[in-house]
N, C-alpha and C positions, 0 to 999 in steps of 0.2 A: 857432499851431504846437502840435500835440498828439502826445505821445510815450508809447508804451507801454514800460515796462521790466519784463522778466520773467526768470525763471530758465531757462537753456538746458540745464541738466543735471538732477540729482535734488534740487534745492533747496540751500540753504546756500551759494550762489555768491557772496554779498556784495552782494545787491540793495540792502539797506538803506543801505549806504555810497554806492553809485552813485546811488540815488534822492536821498539827502541832498545829494549833490554837485550833481546837476542841478536840485534844487529851488530853487536860488538864482535860476534864470532863469524859474521857473514862477510863475504866479499862483495856481493851484489844483493840489493833489495829491490824487488819488483812489485809494483801496484798493478793489479790485474783486472779490476772492474770498478764500476761506479763513476762518480764524478765529484764535483765540488758540493754535492749534497751530503757527503760524508765529512765528519770532523774528528780527526784524531788528535788527542791532547797528550802531551808529554811534559812532565815537570822535572827539570834538572837544577839542582841546587836552589830550589825555591822559585825558579823562573819558569813560567808556563809558555810552552810553544803550542800553537794551534795550527795544524796542517790540514789541507783539504784534498789536494791532488798529488803533491810531491810526497814520495815515500818517506816514512819516518826515519829511515836510515840516513837521511841527508844530515841529521844532527850529529852523526859520527864522521870525523874527518877521513877522507880517503875512500869512502864507500861509493861504489857505483850505484846509482839509483835509476831505475827504469820505469817510465809510465807506459804501461802495455797497451796493446791494441784493443783490449776489452773495455777501456774507459771511453767516456765521452768528455771532451775538453772544451771549457770556456776559455778561449785564449786570453781574453781580457782578465779573467779571474786568475789565470795562471801567472800572467805577468805581474799582477798585484801580489801574489803569493811569493814570487821570486824576489820582488822588491822588499816585502816583509822580512824574508829570510836575510837578505843582504843587510838590511837595517839592524838586524839582530846579530850580525857577525857570522852568519852561516854562508859558507862558500858553495856555490853550485858549479858554475863553470863547466868543465869537461866531465864532472861527476854526475850530471843529469842527462839522461837520454830519453827522448820522447818518440814512441813509435810513430812512423809516418803513416801507418794504417789507421791510427786512432781517429774516430769521428769527432766532428766539431759541433759545439752548441752555438747556435746563432740567436740573435734577438727575437726572431719570430718563434723559435722554440720556447723561449722563456715566456713570451706574451701568451702563446697558446696554452701553455701549462697553467698559467694564472687564470686565463679566461675559462678554460674547461673546468677547473676546479670550482670557480666561483658560480658557474652555470649549473653545477650538479647540486640539486636540492637534496637528493638522497645518495648515499653510497660514496661520500667523499673519501678520497684516498688519504688525505693528509699530506700531500706533496709539499716539498720545500719551494716549489715554483721557480726552480733554477733551470728548467728546460730539459731535465734529464730524460723523462719519459718520451717527449716528442722527438728528441734527438735519436733515441734508440729506435723509435718507430721509423724514422727516415733511414736508419742503418738497415734495419730489417726489410724495409721497403725498397732498398737498393737505390735510394735517391740521396743518401747522405753526402756531405762534404767532408773530406778527410784532411788531416793535418798537411799531408803532402800536397794537397790542392791548393793550399795557401801560398805555396811556392811557385805556382804556375798560373800566371795571369789569365791565359786563354781558357784553361779548364775551370778556374774559379768563376769567371764571368759566364761561361756557358751553364754551369751548374746553378748559379744564382738565378739566371734568367728562367731556367726551367722550373726551379723550386718556387720562385716567387709568383709564377703564373697561378699556381694552385693556392699557396699560402695566402697571397693577397686577396684572391677571390673569396676564400673562406673567411678571412678577417673582415672584409668589406661587406659581404652579403649575408653572412651568418651571425657574426659577432657584432657587426655595425661599428667597427673601429677603423681608424685610419691605417692604410696599408703602408708597406715599407718601400723606401726608395732604393732601387737596385744599385745605382751608382754610389750612393752613400755607403751602403753595406760593402760593396766591392772595394772601395778605397780603404775603408776601415780594416777589413779583414786581410787585404793584401798587405797592409801596414803591419798587422800582427805577425803575419808570415815572415816579414823581414826581420822583425825583432826576435822571433823565436827560431830563425833558421839554424842557428848554431846548435840547437838541441834536437832538431827533427832528423832522425836517421832510421835506417832499416835495422831494427833491434834484434831480429831473429838470428842472424849469423853471429852477433855478439853473444847472445845467450846460449846458443848451441856450442860456441867455442868454450864458454865458461863450464858447461856441462862436461865437455870432453876433457877439460883441464882439471876436473874434479874439484872446482871451487865451490865454496858454500854459498848457496843461493837461498834467500828468504823471500817467500811470496806473501804479500800483504793484501788481505781481503778487506773490503769495506762492508758496511751494514752487517747483516747477520743471516744465519741460515733460515730463519723464519720470515725473512723478507726476500728470499730467493724467488725469482719470477716463476720457476717450476715447482719448487718444493715448499714455498712459504704459504702464508695465509692469504692466498689469492682471493680477491684482487688487491688486498691491502698489502702490497708488496712493492719492492723496487723494480727496476726495469732490466736488471741484469742477473747473471748467475753468481750469487755471493757464496755459493757452496764450493767445495774443493774442486769440482770439475771445472769451474771457471778459471782456476789458476792455469790450466793448460790451454783452453781456448782463448783466454785473455792475454796470453804471453807468447804462445808459439812453442812452449816447451812440452815435450811429450810426457804422458802419464808414467812411463817407465822410469823417468828421472826423478819422480817425487819419492822421498824416503820416509817422511813423517808428516802428519797432519795434526796440528794442535788446535783445539777448539777453545776459544776464550769465553768464559762464562762468569758472570757475577755470582756472589754467594747468595744472592736473591735474584729477582727478575724485574726488568723494566721494559717499557715499550713507549715509543713516541708515535703520535698519529693515531689514525683510526684502526678499527679491527678488533676482533675478539681477543681476550686476554683472560683466560680462565682463573688464574691465581691472583688477579688484581685486588688490591686493597683500597677500596674507595671510601676510606674513613679516616679518622684522625691518626690512626697508626700508619697508614699509607703515607699521609702528609708528613709525619714525623720522619719516616724512612727517606722520603724525598729530600727533606731539609738536611738531615744528617749526612746523607750520601751526596749532597749537592747535585741532585738529579735534574739538570737543565741542559738542553741541547747546546753543543759547542757552536753550531752554525746559526741557529735560530733563537736560542734562549727559551725554547718551549719547555714547559715542565714535563718531565717524564712520568708516566704512569708506573706505579710501583707495586710489587706483589712478592709473595713467597717464592722460593726456588721451585721451579716446575720440572720435576724429573721425567715427566712424559715427553716434554720438549727436549730434555737432555738425551734421552734414549733415542728419540727420532733423529736428533742432530748427529748422534754417534753413528747411526746407520747410513744416513744419506751422504755423510762426509767421509766415512771410513776413518773416524778419529783414532789416533794412536796415543793421544794424551790430552789432558785438560789443563788450562791455566785458569785458576780461580782468582778473581779479583774482588776488591772491596770487602774482604772478610772482616776487616777491622770495623766496618759500619754496624755489624751485628752485635758488637760488644755491648753488654749492659741490658740485653733483652733476655728475660728469664726463660721463656719458652719459644722455641723456633719451630716453624711448620714447614714440611716439605710436601708438595703435591705429588702423590704417587700414582694417581689414576683420576679419571673423570667419571662422574655420574651423569650420564646423558639419558634423560627421560626414564630414569629408573634402572638403567643398565650400566654396569661398571665397565669402563673401557680403559685399557692400558696402552693402546696404540693411538698415535695422533691422528685425528680424523681429517679427511680432505674436504668434507662437506661443511661449509661455513655455518649453515644453520645448526648442525649438530654441535659445532664448536662453540657457537654463541649460546647454546643451551647448556653447555657443559658446566657442571658444578664440581669444584676441586674436591678430591678425597685426600685428606691430609694424614700424614704421620707426624706426631709431635715428638720433639727431642729437647733435651735440656740445653739451655744457653750458657753463657759465661759472662763474668763481669770484667775480667782483666782486659787492660789496654794492650792491643796487639802491635801497635805501631813501632815499638822499639825492639821487637823480637827479631833475631838474626837467623834462626834455624828452626826446623820442624820440631825438634826435641823439646824446645822451650815453650811450645804452644800449650795452652791449658787442655786438660784431659777432655773436656766436653767439646772443645774446638776440634780436636782430633777425631772424636766420634762423629761430629757433624760431617767432617770431610770424608770420613770412611763410608758414611751413609750415602753421600753423593756418588762416590766411586761405585758402591754396590748397586745403586739404582740406575746409574747410567751405563754401567759396564765398562767404564774407562778409568784408568789410573790418572791421578793428578800429577802433572809434571812440574808445574810452576805455581807458586803462591804469591799474591800481592797483598800487602797489608797497609798500603798507604799510597799516595800519589807520586812520591819521589821514585826515581830510578833505583836508589839504594834500598827502598822498602820492598824488595822482590828477592825471592830465593828459589833455587832449583831443587826439586826432589829427586830427579834422576838426570843422567847425562843427556844432553840435547844434541850437541853437534857431532858426537862420535857415533859411528855406526853400531 
């Protein structure tokens, strides 16, 4: 049984927790796209773990974790993350495999990311400035340096020489900043290769073997559907395919091996960075929701924009991902709110639209059309099963299922691993 878990909104939906919860039944956990711009938070017995590149399954003993070819890796940041895990008693060793095909983030990627964003007076993307976009640009431009290249001094030197000819020219003549020294970078990244050599392998045969052995594989997505480079709110998106298709291209596992696709969604909606957000609440209520839900970025600490649940986004996400189930998180945050609203359509220049628009001008002009439902006062954080939920909570969840066309498979009512329960069987076919 192979399951993809991904974000069904604009990221930050609580994927890390859901993946950690499901990892108990998995033999292998695969991260398939993004980089250290993603932050997955897991809380176990009151202790918080923040992961950026290493799959969340590493928090379970004996699970094989794979960093797939669909990522871009900052080797220095990866070594820091491994050090952080070791300090917190988490063993990686032979349990972590890094695809040798994975592209590398270099210092010039991070600098160009920052400079490009600061130079943009209009249309800022809201990047984390970690070099993700520029690294993917090099990958698609066929000039990227891959993890396997860090193990080959000749290849690394040749690629650095070629890349720095162009990068340094741009840095010096366009941005007017100091160029990079080739020899310094060569020595530094060859050193990273030596430190990470034990992890860098050809992961495709391993994953193919796991499929043949009928092992349970969990595919971990980063960011969210609405940040997908093809299907998101372009250009305010990430630089990779964060939808379900990315699980195959970012790991080397064929689509016929995928059995279930679970979309993680908050009981409301949040977004970090720039771009249209139709159901955003830019008032005191939105600020209250942010504070109550602790809506601040794991990596950056940036406050998240908060809004009501957007069923237009939910339906769109269900379509482009082929969702077979939903995992609803942070349901407990909505306790104590008398009336809840769900965005069921958009009013765009007087026309009611139920399908998510590709035109950003139309999306920016979209006014949410709401359906109001009754809220509940009860504290949900101590509930152990669906039948114990308040009647109005159940009605709210049923409305989400109806509007998205997808059944809810998992519910999360708090940050702890224990504050999660299953509504239907996950790992059984």
